C-alpha positions in Angstrom: 106.1 57.9 84.8 109.7 59.0 85.7 111.4 62.1 85.0 114.2 61.8 82.5 112.7 58.3 80.8 113.2 58.1 77.1 109.3 56.3 77.0 108.0 54.4 79.6 106.2 51.3 79.4 103.1 52.1 81.4 101.3 49.6 83.8 101.3 45.9 83.5 98.3 44.6 82.4 97.9 41.4 82.7 94.4 41.1 79.9 96.6 42.9 77.3 100.0 41.0 77.1 102.1 38.7 79.7 104.3 39.7 82.1 107.5 38.4 80.0 106.3 40.7 77.1 106.0 43.9 79.0 109.7 42.7 81.4 111.0 43.3 77.8 109.9 46.1 76.6 111.5 48.0 80.4 114.4 46.7 79.7 114.6 48.4 76.7 113.5 51.2 78.0 116.2 50.5 80.8 118.4 50.2 78.0 118.0 53.7 75.9 118.9 54.7 79.1 121.7 52.6 80.0 120.4 51.4 83.0 121.8 48.0 82.3 125.5 47.0 83.4 128.8 46.8 81.2 131.8 45.1 81.2 133.7 46.8 83.5 131.3 48.4 85.5 132.1 48.7 89.5 130.5 46.6 92.3 129.0 49.8 93.3 127.9 51.2 89.3 125.8 47.6 89.5 124.7 48.2 92.5 123.3 51.2 91.5 122.0 51.1 88.2 120.6 48.0 89.8 118.0 50.0 92.2 116.9 52.5 89.8 115.7 49.6 87.8 113.8 48.4 90.6 112.2 52.4 91.7 111.3 52.6 88.0 110.0 48.9 86.8 108.1 49.9 90.2 106.7 53.0 90.3 105.6 52.6 86.2 103.8 48.9 87.3 101.0 50.2 88.3 98.9 50.5 91.6 97.7 46.9 90.9 100.7 44.9 90.1 102.6 46.7 93.1 99.8 45.9 95.7 100.1 42.6 94.7 104.3 42.9 95.0 103.8 44.4 98.2 100.6 42.1 99.7 103.5 39.4 98.7 106.8 40.5 100.3 104.9 42.2 104.0 105.9 43.2 106.2 109.0 43.7 103.8 108.5 46.9 101.5 109.3 45.9 97.6 111.5 49.0 97.5 113.8 47.3 100.7 114.4 44.7 98.5 
């Protein structure tokens, strides 16, 4: 889990929950950590928040989910989208 996160969502497990449920919980973490866009944010602030959210998602989702994403996007790396 990334340092500084109030609470982590842990790895995504399709047996235990839907992906929608997982992303809803992830959005709650982003909300607590103030990673959601706010009215009045500059384009630079919005882009930086999106990059942080992507990094958190990719590191929290787990090895299996990351592998599916990575294999689907090859040769592009998930962090580069």
